[in-house]
N, C-alpha and C positions, 0 to 999 in steps of 0.2 A: 875514568876509567871504566873502560869497555870490559864486560864477563869473560872470562877465561873463557876461549873455544871447546867446543864439545872435542873430543879428539875424535876423526875419524868420519866417513859422511856414508850415510845411509845405499845400502846398492844400489846401483842405478844413479847414481849421482855424480860426477865429478866435479869439484869444489876447488879452489884456489882463493889464495889472501892477497892482495898487494903487497911488497917485500917493504916498501917506505914507512914508516910509521909517520900514526897522524892520526889525530881524534876519530877523524872517520873512516871508519874501514869498508873496502869495498871488499864482496865478495860475489865468486859467481860462479855458477852451477849450469851442468846442461841438462836439459828436463831425458829420463830413463825412459824405456819403454814401459815401467812401472808405472812413472809418475802421470803418464799418460792421462788426460782430463782431471788431473785434480784440482782444486781451487788452488788460484795465487798463494794466494794467506797461507793455506795448507801447502804446500808447497816451498816455502819460506821458513816453515818449523821444520821442514827437515835439513832445509838449509846450515839457519841460525837458531838452535833448539834452543839455546841457553837465554834466549830472550823470549816472552810471551807473547801470545799469537794476537792479542789485544796491539803491544807494541809495535809488531809486528805490520800489523793492519794501518795502525797512523804512518806508518813509513811508506806504507803505501801511498797513504791520504797523501801524505806531503809531498808527494812525486821522487822520493827515492829509490823505486823499483823500476827496470828496463826489462822488457821482453824483446829480444831480437833487436837492440837498440832503440828501443821505442819507449818511451815514459808512460807505464799505465798507471792506473790511479783508481780503480775498481779490484777490490778484493776479489771477488766472487770471479773474476774473469779464469775462464779454465784453459790450462796450457798445455801441449802438444812436444810428444815427445820429438826430441834433436832440438828444439828453443833452449835458446843462450839467454839464462836470466842473470842479471846484476844487481845485487841491492848494495844500497850503501847503510852500512851501521850503524847508524849514532846513538850515544848513550841517551838511556834513559833517563826523564828526570831525576828517579831515585837515586840513579848511582852521581848523581852532582850534585845532590842536596846536603853531605856533610862536606859543605869548605869553608872557607872563612867568606865574610861579605861586610864590609861596612855600615854596619847595623849601630844606630846612635843606642845606647844605653843608659839609663836614669841613675847611677850606682848611689847608694847611700851609705854603704860599707864596705871595705877592701882592705884586706889583710890575705896574707901567703897561704891562707889556706882557705878563705871563702867570701863570698862575695853575696851581701844583701844588695836588691836592685828593687824601682818600683816599674813593673811591667805597666807600659801605656792601652786603653781599651786599643783595640784594632790588630794590636801583636800576636802573632802564632808562635808557639811557645817551640813546637818540635816540626819537622817538615814533616808533609801528610798530603796527600794526594788534595791539588788543587792549591797546593803551598810549599812547593818544592824552596822555595828560598825566600830572601828577607826576613827569615824567621829569627827567636833569640837564640837558639841554637848557633846560628851562622853567625849571628852577633857576637856570641862567646868566644866562637872559634878564632874570631878574629879579632876580639881583646887580650888572650892568653895563649900562646901556642901550645901549652901545657893541657889544654881543654881537649888538643886532640887523642890523646893518652886515655881519657876516661868514659867510664857510660855515658850516652846521651850529652858529653860534654859537660858531665856535672851537673847538672841539670837532677833534683830529687823530688819533686812536686813540682805541679803546673796548675797555670789558671789558663781558663777559657780563651778565647780566642778575644770577644767583647767585655771580659770584666778585665776590671786594673786592680793596681795594687803590690803587695811587698812579695818577694820570690828568696828564698836563702839557695845559692848554686855553691858545690864545693869545686876546691881548686884542686885538690889532692887525691891521692885515691882516699886513702886515711879519713880524710874531711869526708867524702864523700858516704863511705862505706858508714862512720860516724851515724851521719846525718840521717841515713836510711834509717838505721836501726833506730833511733831517735824519735823520729816520725811513727816507724811501724809501732813503737812502744807506749805512742802518743806522747809523747814529754815535748814535744815542741807546740806552742799556742798559736791557732792561728780563730784570728776574729775579723768577722768580716760586718760591713754593712748592706742595706737592701731596703729598696723601696717595693711594696707588696700590693697588690689591688686589695681592697676590702679592707673594711675596719675591724682590727682586732681587740675588742675593748675589754674580752678577758685574760690579762697577761700569763695564767696559767694556762691558756688552751693551747699555746705552742710553746711552753717554759722548756720541755724536751720533748723531740721527737726521734722516736728509737724503732726503724722502719728496713729493712733488708734492698738493697738494689741492687738490679741487674738490666741486661737487656730488656727492654721493650719489645713482647714478642709482637707488637703487630707495627713497630716501624725498626729499621735498623740505625737510625742515626739518632734515636730518645732513649735516655734511659728511663726504668720505672721502680717504683716500689713493686716487688714480685716476691714472692715464697719462692724458698729458697737460693735468691738474691745474698750479696754479701752483707754482713752487720754493720749501719750505716748508725752513727745518731749526731743531730744536732741539736746545740741547745739556744734558743731564741728566746731572744728579750725585747718586749714594746718600747720603743724612744718616744712615738707618738701617731697620733692619728688624725688625720683630715680629708675630708672631701674624697669620700671611699678611697684614700690610699693611708697605710701605715709603716713608717720609719720603723726596721728593729733590726738589733743588732744579732749576729748568729757566731757561735763557736763552733768550730768542727773536733769535733772528737775523734772522727775517721776522716778518707779522702776519697771517697767515691768518688767516680765522673760524675759531673753535673750533680753531688749529691744535694747542694742547698736550694739552688734549684727544683730539682724531682720532689725534694720534702716538703717543701712549698706552695709548691702546684698539689702536691699529693692530697693538702689539706686544703685544699679548695682558696688558697693563695699565692695563684702566682708571680713572679719580679715582673714588674714593669716594664716594659717593651722587648719581655723574653716570648717572642711568636716559636717559638718550637713547645714550649712548655702552656702554650694560652696567655700568657702576657699580651697588652697594648700599647703600645706608642702612648705615652704621657708624661707630661712636665717636661718638653724638650726632649724625650731618651729614646731614640730607637732602637737601643741596647738595651741589653735586660742592666738591669740597675744593682748592680754586683759591684764591692768594693774590697778587698783584701787591705785593713786598716792598721792590724795590728800583728805583731810575729815575735814573739818570744822562744826562745833557748839559748841552750849550755852549748858554748864553742865547742866545737868538737873536737876539739886538741884545748885539753888545758879545763874546760867546762865551765870558764869564767860564763855568769848571766849573763847574756842580750837580748833588749827589747827595742825594736821599731816600731816607730807611728808616722803612716804616710797621711796626708790631706787627699782627700778625691778629687778628681782632675774636676777641671770646673761647669762639664754639664750635669754629671753626677751633683756636685755640690749644689747647683742651683736649684735643681732639681728637690734635692734632701731640706735645703732652706723653705721652700716652696711648704714642705710637710711640718718640718720639724721648729723650723724660727730662726733657728740659730745654725751657725756653721759648728762642724764637729773637728 
């Protein structure tokens, strides 16, 4: 679905659109005197201002723009008064992101109100830059039609792309609302297993990490413990120590972005394989060693106690075995 056309056109431009309905709209304009000497990409902003300039530049790169009948692929090309410019307006990746796709779902429990599923490592939860398709959200839209009417297809919390484990998803607005409130009230119990660099010999050293988390001022892709960040608390229990690695169980009391990864790295123990926060590949793991293995909550409709466990995937389980000596 293309964004609605902006009503009217800037003075000096005469525009038209093809009449036949199509996914790719062709829009034409004659360059006026006021536009003489403009860069091509700036002219396209006048022609199709409902699109971002970066998207219009991609259209130029992709050969979707003609000037006087010839394809032009240079955004900085200057246009001249009287020239005819035609652009094929293809939908943005964002506009096509929220659509059903046949993504396999490992469902552990489902009823008319909710789904509990096991997300594999490598699966993105929400469409975003670089991952506009093939996400968990796309799979949920295909799995049950009602997801299209729900905020984020019923997703009420998320796991990072390379974190595996249990998630709960609402199937009705009533369930989504109740789940969001329960998570905010810290009534949903979420427990993780992790492998971290360093030997934690004093279990009390990391028993509870209570430190605010916000955007890292040095890097827009990282989070950090920062003054003025949002409150965040993680309880940590040491399970085993071996050869410079510690196996830990973590319980979230809040759900900040990258919370466990940030808290443990802040205390000098980044997750194995977590390159973003200083971890290194080890024990066969090249992704962060984090798995959401337990989930406990009250059913959002009726209040029955629900509890689930999911064994780690093979790569994590082998690494865990090497440290703890037994599978969880």
